[in-house]
MARFI-328619 format. One record per residue (C-alpha): residue in one letter; x, y, z. Coordinates in steps of 0.02 Angstrom, whole numbers, padded with zeros to 5 digits, always signed. Example, Ala and Ser with C-alpha at 12.3 -4.5 7.8 and 13.67 -1.06 7.14 Angstrom:
2
A+00615-00225+00390
S+00684-00053+00357
***
This chain:
534
X+00433+15707+04716
X+00479+15604+04561
X+00663+15563+04546
X+00737+15558+04374
X+00784+15377+04329
X+00969+15419+04319
X+00975+15538+04468
X+01107+15497+04597
X+01218+15343+04594
X+01086+15211+04628
X+01011+15118+04478
X+00906+14961+04462
X+00978+14851+04323
X+00829+14756+04256
X+00873+14620+04131
X+00702+14605+04053
X+00644+14447+03967
X+00591+14566+03829
X+00663+14533+03658
X+00641+14345+03648
X+00634+14319+03460
X+00625+14130+03471
X+00518+14069+03326
X+00419+13908+03327
X+00547+13818+03218
X+00714+13822+03310
X+00861+13713+03360
X+00928+13695+03537
X+01117+13676+03556
X+01174+13606+03722
X+01351+13660+03762
X+01471+13534+03840
X+01616+13656+03834
X+01681+13643+03656
X+01783+13784+03582
X+01678+13757+03425
X+01503+13774+03502
X+01475+13949+03434
X+01527+13886+03262
X+01386+13759+03269
X+01263+13899+03298
X+01336+14003+03158
X+01325+13858+03033
X+01144+13824+03080
X+01097+14007+03062
X+01182+14015+02893
X+01042+13896+02841
X+00915+14027+02899
X+00868+13919+03048
X+00857+14001+03219
X+00955+13916+03358
X+01010+13950+03537
X+01156+13891+03643
X+01124+13840+03822
X+01229+13746+03954
X+01214+13557+03951
X+01121+13558+04118
X+00995+13691+04070
X+00824+13666+04150
X+00728+13614+03994
X+00558+13654+04071
X+00588+13836+04019
X+00560+13780+03839
X+00402+13680+03872
X+00290+13810+03791
X+00393+13812+03632
X+00506+13657+03624
X+00643+13649+03493
X+00623+13551+03333
X+00796+13474+03355
X+00938+13461+03481
X+01124+13465+03448
X+01245+13406+03582
X+01411+13496+03565
X+01586+13429+03587
X+01686+13461+03745
X+01858+13446+03824
X+01810+13314+03954
X+01810+13126+03944
X+01642+13048+03983
X+01734+12941+04111
X+01796+13091+04211
X+01721+13102+04385
X+01647+13274+04353
X+01612+13251+04169
X+01458+13343+04101
X+01311+13224+04101
X+01174+13199+03975
X+01004+13267+04025
X+00890+13125+03970
X+00740+13243+03972
X+00792+13289+03794
X+00712+13127+03735
X+00541+13177+03805
X+00512+13293+03658
X+00542+13153+03532
X+00637+13269+03414
X+00794+13230+03313
X+00956+13232+03412
X+01132+13254+03340
X+01282+13221+03451
X+01449+13295+03397
X+01613+13222+03464
X+01584+13222+03654
X+01399+13233+03612
X+01410+13066+03522
X+01514+12987+03661
X+01393+13040+03797
X+01251+12961+03696
X+01350+12798+03689
X+01399+12810+03873
X+01217+12839+03921
X+01167+12676+03836
X+01316+12572+03897
X+01419+12648+04039
X+01601+12610+04006
X+01577+12594+03819
X+01694+12741+03788
X+01878+12720+03825
X+02044+12806+03791
X+02102+12770+03615
X+02272+12692+03585
X+02293+12818+03446
X+02219+12989+03471
X+02146+13077+03320
X+02171+13264+03295
X+02159+13357+03131
X+02107+13301+02958
X+02049+13123+02929
X+01973+13027+02784
X+01792+12983+02819
X+01717+12831+02735
X+01527+12833+02727
X+01444+12663+02753
X+01265+12722+02734
X+01229+12874+02626
X+01049+12899+02681
X+00985+13033+02801
X+01134+13121+02878
X+01252+13084+02734
X+01134+13116+02590
X+01230+13194+02443
X+01396+13164+02533
X+01533+13071+02437
X+01583+12900+02504
X+01754+12971+02548
X+01787+13148+02610
X+01896+13246+02730
X+01832+13281+02906
X+01906+13365+03059
X+01936+13255+03209
X+01980+13309+03387
X+01966+13166+03511
X+02070+13060+03628
X+01931+12935+03673
X+01837+12818+03559
X+01683+12708+03567
X+01730+12526+03592
X+01554+12456+03609
X+01393+12516+03527
X+01218+12477+03593
X+01115+12358+03486
X+00992+12498+03449
X+01127+12593+03353
X+01212+12560+03188
X+01376+12627+03117
X+01350+12737+02964
X+01531+12799+02939
X+01708+12758+02993
X+01889+12810+02972
X+02048+12706+02973
X+02074+12753+03155
X+01894+12764+03218
X+01779+12619+03180
X+01635+12720+03250
X+01646+12889+03161
X+01458+12913+03141
X+01303+12820+03203
X+01115+12825+03198
X+00981+12746+03306
X+00886+12609+03214
X+00713+12665+03274
X+00730+12845+03331
X+00795+13004+03248
X+00955+13004+03350
X+01123+13029+03262
X+01302+13056+03313
X+01467+13100+03230
X+01641+13087+03303
X+01708+13228+03195
X+01664+13413+03189
X+01549+13459+03043
X+01544+13641+03101
X+01726+13681+03059
X+01776+13728+02882
X+01906+13588+02876
X+01763+13462+02865
X+01736+13481+02678
X+01552+13430+02675
X+01512+13486+02852
X+01387+13618+02793
X+01293+13487+02692
X+01289+13368+02840
X+01214+13503+02953
X+01094+13549+02813
X+01037+13369+02802
X+01008+13368+02989
X+00909+13530+03008
X+00819+13526+02841
X+00787+13344+02798
X+00790+13261+02969
X+00714+13401+03075
X+00604+13460+02933
X+00642+13646+02950
X+00624+13756+02797
X+00741+13901+02838
X+00627+14052+02855
X+00727+14148+02986
X+00796+14295+02887
X+00846+14475+02920
X+00678+14531+02852
X+00577+14413+02963
X+00683+14462+03112
X+00648+14647+03083
X+00462+14619+03064
X+00446+14519+03226
X+00562+14637+03322
X+00468+14793+03273
X+00305+14710+03324
X+00377+14660+03493
X+00448+14833+03527
X+00282+14917+03488
X+00187+14796+03600
X+00309+14812+03743
X+00341+14998+03741
X+00164+15056+03706
X+00158+15242+03736
X+00315+15247+03844
X+00480+15323+03793
X+00650+15244+03757
X+00824+15317+03778
X+00972+15249+03676
X+01154+15289+03699
X+01240+15286+03530
X+01423+15236+03521
X+01444+15276+03336
X+01463+15090+03298
X+01357+14973+03194
X+01273+14882+03340
X+01200+15032+03430
X+01154+15113+03263
X+01056+14960+03208
X+00970+14955+03378
X+00922+15139+03367
X+00858+15119+03189
X+00754+14967+03236
X+00677+15055+03386
X+00646+15212+03284
X+00557+15110+03150
X+00447+15039+03287
X+00403+15191+03393
X+00464+15346+03300
X+00498+15498+03407
X+00459+15405+03568
X+00644+15366+03551
X+00781+15489+03602
X+00961+15451+03557
X+01114+15524+03642
X+01283+15528+03554
X+01425+15584+03664
X+01597+15644+03611
X+01702+15564+03748
X+01865+15634+03684
X+01933+15465+03633
X+01846+15445+03465
X+01936+15429+03299
X+01981+15577+03189
X+01827+15681+03140
X+01716+15539+03201
X+01596+15640+03308
X+01543+15760+03171
X+01546+15630+03031
X+01438+15505+03125
X+01319+15637+03188
X+01290+15690+03007
X+01242+15510+02962
X+01123+15500+03108
X+01037+15664+03071
X+01044+15682+02882
X+01033+15502+02820
X+00948+15400+02956
X+00843+15544+03024
X+00862+15483+03203
X+00808+15594+03348
X+00983+15619+03415
X+01065+15743+03530
X+01253+15766+03510
X+01351+15814+03665
X+01535+15866+03671
X+01596+15808+03841
X+01774+15771+03787
X+01860+15880+03917
X+01764+15801+04061
X+01817+15626+04004
X+01999+15674+03976
X+02014+15758+04146
X+01954+15600+04232
X+02068+15488+04128
X+02221+15591+04172
X+02359+15483+04245
X+02259+15320+04229
X+02355+15171+04155
X+02251+15018+04202
X+02133+14976+04055
X+01993+14912+04167
X+01998+15075+04265
X+01990+15170+04101
X+01834+15072+04053
X+01753+15105+04221
X+01791+15292+04215
X+01723+15307+04038
X+01567+15207+04082
X+01529+15306+04239
X+01563+15473+04156
X+01453+15422+04010
X+01310+15388+04132
X+01338+15557+04214
X+01334+15647+04046
X+01185+15541+03995
X+01098+15590+04157
X+01131+15776+04132
X+01066+15768+03953
X+00894+15705+04004
X+00882+15771+04182
X+00737+15882+04134
X+00630+15734+04081
X+00579+15585+04189
X+00467+15503+04059
X+00593+15373+03998
X+00554+15194+04045
X+00672+15092+03935
X+00856+15094+03889
X+00897+15021+03717
X+01066+14935+03710
X+01166+14842+03577
X+01207+14681+03670
X+01255+14541+03547
X+01234+14353+03561
X+01418+14319+03598
X+01401+14437+03748
X+01254+14333+03809
X+01342+14166+03780
X+01502+14219+03864
X+01407+14275+04020
X+01354+14094+04054
X+01473+13955+04101
X+01446+13787+04015
X+01464+13710+04188
X+01300+13785+04240
X+01188+13937+04234
X+01273+14094+04295
X+01199+14244+04379
X+01335+14352+04306
X+01286+14460+04159
X+01433+14520+04056
X+01445+14709+04040
X+01420+14759+03860
X+01585+14818+03790
X+01510+14974+03715
X+01452+15039+03883
X+01581+14958+03997
X+01572+15019+04175
X+01383+15036+04185
X+01325+15036+04366
X+01243+14879+04430
X+01080+14967+04465
X+00968+15082+04366
X+00783+15120+04354
X+00758+15075+04171
X+00711+14911+04089
X+00832+14855+03954
X+00779+14833+03775
X+00908+14727+03685
X+00838+14697+03511
X+00993+14613+03438
X+01043+14507+03587
X+01009+14347+03487
X+01119+14400+03339
X+01300+14379+03291
X+01395+14529+03223
X+01374+14487+03040
X+01188+14455+03068
X+01173+14629+03142
X+01253+14698+02985
X+01128+14605+02876
X+00986+14678+02979
X+01065+14850+02956
X+01069+14827+02768
X+00886+14775+02767
X+00846+14932+02868
X+00930+15041+02738
X+01080+15097+02839
X+01214+15156+02716
X+01334+15018+02661
X+01489+15122+02702
X+01425+15134+02880
X+01377+14949+02892
X+01552+14899+02838
X+01639+15006+02968
X+01764+14908+03071
X+01718+14875+03253
X+01773+15008+03375
X+01778+14981+03564
X+01672+15085+03681
X+01824+15148+03778
X+01892+15202+03609
X+02070+15262+03591
X+02091+15261+03780
X+02128+15075+03771
X+02234+15095+03615
X+02355+15201+03715
X+02446+15075+03823
X+02489+15203+03955
X+02409+15358+04030
X+02297+15460+03914
X+02329+15642+03866
X+02290+15751+03716
X+02466+15734+03644
X+02459+15544+03642
X+02281+15547+03578
X+02337+15655+03433
X+02475+15532+03390
X+02368+15375+03393
X+02224+15465+03306
X+02333+15523+03162
X+02419+15353+03146
X+02253+15264+03145
X+02184+15384+03014
X+02333+15356+02900
X+02317+15168+02916
X+02130+15164+02883
X+02136+15291+02740
X+02273+15191+02654
X+02173+15031+02673
X+02027+15115+02588
X+02134+15192+02452
X+02212+15023+02411
X+02045+14928+02415
X+02100+14830+02568
X+01978+14899+02697
X+01840+14773+02659
X+01967+14631+02655
X+01998+14642+02842
X+01879+14626+02988
X+01962+14758+03095
X+02114+14871+03080
X+02185+14987+03210
X+02338+15077+03275
X+02399+15071+03455
X+02524+15183+03541
X+02648+15080+03640
X+02729+15142+03803
X+02897+15114+03720
X+03016+15250+03664
X+03168+15213+03560
X+03311+15301+03473
X+03288+15356+03294
X+03371+15470+03168
X+03278+15604+03071
X+03388+15711+02960
X+03542+15752+03061
X+03454+15736+03229
X+03433+15591+03348
X+03256+15564+03410
X+03186+15474+03560
X+03004+15446+03519
X+02858+15326+03533
X+02818+15165+03440
X+02655+15136+03347
X+02586+14961+03327
X+02474+14918+03181
X+02348+14779+03193
X+02236+14707+03056
X+02141+14543+03067
X+02027+14436+02960
X+01875+14358+03041
X+01692+14315+03016
X+01623+14379+03181
X+01771+14421+03291
X+01760+14263+03398
X+01918+14199+03316
X+02034+14298+03203
X+02193+14281+03102
X+02315+14420+03070
X+02291+14498+02899
X+02431+14459+02776
X+02438+14633+02704
X+02563+14666+02562
X+02735+14715+02626
X+02749+14865+02506
X+02584+14927+02577
X+02643+14910+02757
X+02807+14995+02712
X+02712+15141+02636
X+02598+15158+02789
X+02748+15151+02905
X+02838+15284+02805
X+02687+15399+02808
X+02661+15381+02996
X+02843+15413+03039
X+02853+15563+02922
X+02684+15640+02964
X+02649+15601+03146
X+02758+15701+03263
X+02812+15596+03412
X+02821+15426+03324
X+02984+15362+03250
X+02951+15175+03239
X+02808+15065+03174
X+02781+14879+03206
X+02650+14758+03136
X+02558+14633+03247
X+02560+14456+03175
X+02470+14364+03317
X+02302+14278+03299
X+02150+14259+03413
X+02168+14148+03509
X+02288+14160+03596
X+02294+14349+03575
X+02143+14464+03575
X+02105+14585+03433
X+02122+14740+03540
X+02280+14756+03644
X+02187+14804+03803
***
């Protein structure tokens, strides 16, 4: 007897090698632990050059069939003289492609040539510094002789191998940039990837375009074309199931797969009871009427809320929602055992964060939109956007014709409002946070502020305080408002919204949402805080 792929509690979680969009022209970034490594990737991709981040000790033989056209060595928090400092894999030189070392990446190049050539500086250098270019060819083409760069180092290079020459310096660092005299090997002590380095984008452009010789052909359109081709070849005549969260990522994935295989795809959109106001019906209308996706909408809100009753721990909430989603998912397709693939909206930051820079990790991070998925299931994963950052997914969505108002929707977590209630979840608290959130978002739109922030949300705090309404004293809950600015959510600053606007939103929430008598505004950034509160 054939068992349905989701039947029972046992699943085989297959992380397929499928969806490797690596083109012939690409850059390898070896991560030595820098907080800026993902920024390097973002800057390179802004030049329409594909790149990947891997740990510094990655087995490079896995790239032998399609070696990179350039290698960037990231910065890192260690000193090259530390006993367990990340080492340089000298196999990178076997490909004879241009190498660019950044900060620690430069120092490890120097240390590899002359052990002990890097030492602790008498004067550490953090923050802005004035760079003086000594040789304006190659790496510093079209860069002024003097410009501001961002430094972040406690060590410096005291001795440089004869094969290298200094091409830039600062008052504090005699060796601020170098190049090999005979090979395409370069290094900079500063960080060109951060915005504080005024001509950082031009320096990286010089490296990938002029030095590596890459033209910049990796675009949303080319990504879509290659992805659709891969999906068709992989899936063949088989069928794909896709769980839609209502967010941009899963919607782009579903649209991509639908473009590739049509009605061999079946989408499931579940009302888990913790969605935003009117979200289930509004999003379902977009899926059916505008994107023409084969989607089945299921209202399972009561089942989710019953299982969330009394639960306070956010991780337990995620697990309950994930497991219940799978159960609902299973019930929805229990009559059909023809599905072979599960399409999922894993993003590149999810992939990167699942691997430690200290070495390859067997741990795969659970995707936040389907948190709590069992470790085993009988379907192969299709993850078409696993090489993309959030804003790149949005660009793909635009190219696919997904409506702009949908593309610009703020991110929303898979566990939804359950993790925006910082206590147990019930319908009364959901109503409060749902109404507060709706007021906040609607006012952002009305005042043309919605597109100015990356994400905005309301949370319901487990704090009750005394208030006065009319002639009566109240003892009610506190709502927290959160709005941040960001490029991709990896780092974020709190949005400096106008005070009159915040006052108006606060007034509306207190007057219109029964059960809330106090509103606060979150002015913390990421890091150290996260965007969501749980």
